N, C-alpha and C positions, 0 to 999 in steps of 0.2 A: 162432362166431369173430362178433367185436366187429365187423365192416364194413357197410354200407349196399349197395355194388353193388363188381360184379366190373371193377373198374380201379383201378392204383396204378404206382408209376413207382420200377422198380428198376433203381438204377448209372446213373439220369439219362433211362430208358428208358419211356415206358410200356406197360403189359400190357394189351391191351385187344384185340378182334376188328376190326379196321378194314380200308379198301379205300384208296384215295390219298385219297379225297374222303369218306369216311363213315366212323363208328365206330358200332358196336355196345354200347352199355353195359344189360348186364343188372343188374336191383335184388334185392337178396338180404332188403330191406326196404321196405315203399312206401316212394316218393320223397317224398310229406308229412310222413314221420316225421325227414327229414333235415334235421338243425339250418342256420337261415340261416349262411353265411356257413362253414359246413364245405366245408373243400377235400377233393370225393372223390378226388383222385390221395394223398392221405395214409393212404388204405385203412382203416384202424383208427381206431374210437373207442370206447374201452373206457374207464368202462363205459355210456357212453350208447347205444349202438346196440341194448346187449341192452335196453333200455326199450322195442322195438319189435318189433312180432311178423315175422317169418319168411313170405318167400313161397313157400319150399320146404322141403320133408324128404329127408333121405336119408342113407347113413353113408358111411362111410373105413374103409380100410385102409391100417394102416402096418405095417412094418417090426419096428420097436423098440417101436412104440408113440407115441402124441401125448406132447408135453412131454420127448421124450427128445434127444438129437440130429439127427433124422433132418428135414430141410428141407422136408418135406411129405408127404404120402399116397401112398402107388405107386397107391390107387386110388381111385377117389371115384364115388359114384351119386346123382344128384341126381333130384326130381321136383319137378316144379308145386303147388301146392295151387290149383290154379285157375289164374286169370290171375296170370302174371309180368312184371310192368312191365320194358319193353325199350324203352331211349330211341335214337333213332338220330341222331347228332347230325353236323355239320361240321366 
C-alpha cells in the first residue's frame, strides 16, 4: 500500500482513531520518510511511499481478491516490526 500513515479523508470526513480532543495516527512507514509538504490526508503517495520501509507486516483476506471490485479486504492481520510510530495530536 503506498501510504505513510493510517489517516485519510473520505467524503469530507477524516478516518482516524480519536476522542473529542486527541487523535492517534499510526504510521505504516517511518515519519521521517514522509516528504516535506505531503498532506497525510491525501493518504496515497504512489510510487513515493514504496521507497520507505514498512513498520509492520501481515496479511489480508479478500472475498474476490485484490484488484477486483471489492472495496477492502474482509480481514487484515498486522504485526509491528519493533516500535511502530504513533503520533498523538490535538
